C-alpha positions as CSV (number, residue, x, y, z in Angstrom):
1,M,-4.4,67.5,-8.2
2,R,-6.6,64.5,-7.7
3,N,-3.9,62.2,-9.2
4,L,-1.3,63.8,-6.8
5,V,-3.5,63.0,-3.8
6,L,-4.1,59.4,-5.0
7,I,-0.4,58.9,-5.6
8,T,0.5,60.3,-2.1
9,V,-2.1,58.1,-0.5
10,F,-0.9,55.0,-2.4
11,L,2.8,55.7,-1.5
12,G,1.8,56.3,2.1
13,L,-0.1,53.0,2.3
14,L,2.7,51.2,0.5
15,S,5.3,52.5,3.0
16,V,3.1,51.6,6.0
17,S,2.4,48.1,4.6
18,C,6.1,47.5,4.0
19,T,7.2,48.6,7.5
20,T,4.5,46.7,9.4
21,K,4.5,43.6,7.3
22,E,5.6,40.7,9.4
23,T,8.1,38.3,8.0
24,K,7.0,34.7,8.4
25,Q,9.8,32.3,8.7
26,V,9.3,28.8,7.4
27,Q,10.5,26.5,10.0
28,T,11.4,23.0,9.0
29,T,11.3,20.2,11.5
30,R,13.6,17.3,11.4
31,Y,11.1,15.3,13.5
32,P,7.5,15.8,12.5
33,N,6.2,13.5,15.3
34,E,8.4,14.9,18.0
35,D,5.7,15.1,20.7
36,A,4.6,11.5,20.6
37,P,6.2,9.4,23.3
38,L,6.7,6.5,20.9
39,A,8.5,8.8,18.4
40,L,10.7,10.1,21.2
41,L,11.5,6.6,22.4
42,M,12.3,5.4,18.9
43,R,14.8,8.2,18.5
44,A,16.4,7.2,21.8
45,M,16.4,3.6,20.7
46,F,18.3,4.5,17.5
47,E,20.9,6.3,19.6
48,D,21.2,3.2,21.8
49,M,21.6,1.1,18.7
50,E,24.4,3.3,17.6
51,E,26.1,2.6,20.9
52,I,25.5,-1.1,20.6
53,K,26.9,-1.1,17.0
54,D,30.0,0.7,18.2
55,A,30.5,-1.8,21.1
56,V,30.0,-4.8,18.7
57,E,32.5,-3.4,16.2
58,K,35.1,-2.8,18.9
59,G,34.4,-6.1,20.7
60,N,33.3,-4.3,23.9
61,S,30.7,-5.5,26.3
62,I,27.1,-4.3,25.8
63,K,25.1,-2.7,28.5
64,S,21.5,-3.7,28.8
65,Y,18.8,-1.6,27.1
66,L,16.0,-4.1,27.5
67,S,14.0,-2.4,30.2
68,K,14.2,1.0,28.5
69,H,13.2,-0.5,25.1
70,R,10.3,-2.4,26.6
71,E,8.4,0.9,26.7
72,L,7.8,0.6,23.0
73,L,4.9,-1.7,23.8
74,T,3.2,0.9,26.0
75,A,4.4,4.3,24.7
76,R,1.7,6.4,23.0
77,P,2.2,6.6,19.2
78,T,1.4,9.6,17.0
79,N,-1.3,7.6,15.3
80,P,-3.2,5.3,17.8
81,N,-4.1,3.0,14.9
82,V,-0.5,1.8,14.9
83,K,-0.9,-0.2,18.0
84,T,-2.2,-3.4,16.5
85,V,-1.7,-7.0,17.3
86,T,1.0,-7.1,14.5
87,F,2.8,-4.1,16.1
88,E,2.8,-5.9,19.4
89,L,4.1,-9.1,17.8
90,M,6.9,-7.2,16.0
91,G,7.7,-5.2,19.2
92,N,8.0,-8.5,21.1
93,A,10.2,-10.0,18.4
94,Y,12.5,-7.0,18.6
95,L,12.7,-7.3,22.4
96,E,13.5,-11.0,22.1
97,S,16.2,-10.2,19.6
98,L,17.6,-7.6,21.9
99,D,17.6,-9.9,24.8
100,L,19.3,-12.6,22.8
101,M,21.9,-10.2,21.5
102,E,22.6,-8.9,25.0
103,K,23.1,-12.5,26.3
104,S,25.2,-13.5,23.2
105,S,28.5,-15.2,23.4
106,E,31.3,-13.4,21.6
107,E,31.0,-15.8,18.7
108,E,27.3,-15.1,18.3
109,L,27.3,-11.3,18.9
110,I,27.7,-10.1,15.3
111,S,25.1,-12.4,13.9
112,N,22.7,-11.6,16.7
113,Y,23.3,-7.9,16.2
114,K,22.5,-8.2,12.5
115,M,19.3,-10.0,13.4
116,L,18.3,-7.2,15.8
117,V,18.7,-4.6,13.0
118,E,16.7,-6.8,10.7
119,T,13.8,-6.8,13.2
120,C,13.9,-3.0,13.3
121,L,13.7,-2.9,9.5
122,A,10.9,-5.5,9.3
123,C,8.7,-3.5,11.6
124,H,9.5,-0.2,9.9
125,Q,8.7,-1.7,6.5
126,Q,5.2,-2.4,7.9
127,Y,4.5,0.7,10.0
128,C,6.7,3.7,9.6
129,P,9.0,3.6,6.6
130,G,10.5,7.0,7.1
131,P,13.4,5.9,9.3
132,I,14.5,2.9,7.1
133,K,17.3,4.9,5.5
134,R,18.6,5.8,8.9
135,I,18.2,2.3,10.3
136,N,20.3,1.0,7.4
137,L,23.1,3.1,8.9
138,L,23.1,0.6,11.8
139,N,24.2,-2.3,9.5
140,L,27.7,-3.5,10.1
141,P,30.2,-3.0,7.2
142,L,30.8,-6.1,5.1
């Protein structure tokens, strides 16, 4: 009789625990730094670079992105230690390359675009290597 009571209590607890047990879903995030303004800006800059690449490949004119991209010098990063003198120098180098590319003659456009992509890669090799694989997608085909 005692075993029957124990079994009944056990089964009752088991059924209650199974019906009230919450299922936790593991949610993966594509962008682990999605709330930092600098991370948001960098993703927008990548999309802009895709537009620039498309325009360069098609020989179309390029609109100016310089004022928007200047924000990289002031946008709050995920890690405040990122904003060093080196970051500022590399950011300014990128902005100068972007300015040069936007003012390029048709003959210089491809080489100046390639230099712009290289400035992105150089900085990301120092600071945030995660996007390097994605940045490489911006390279023009040989």
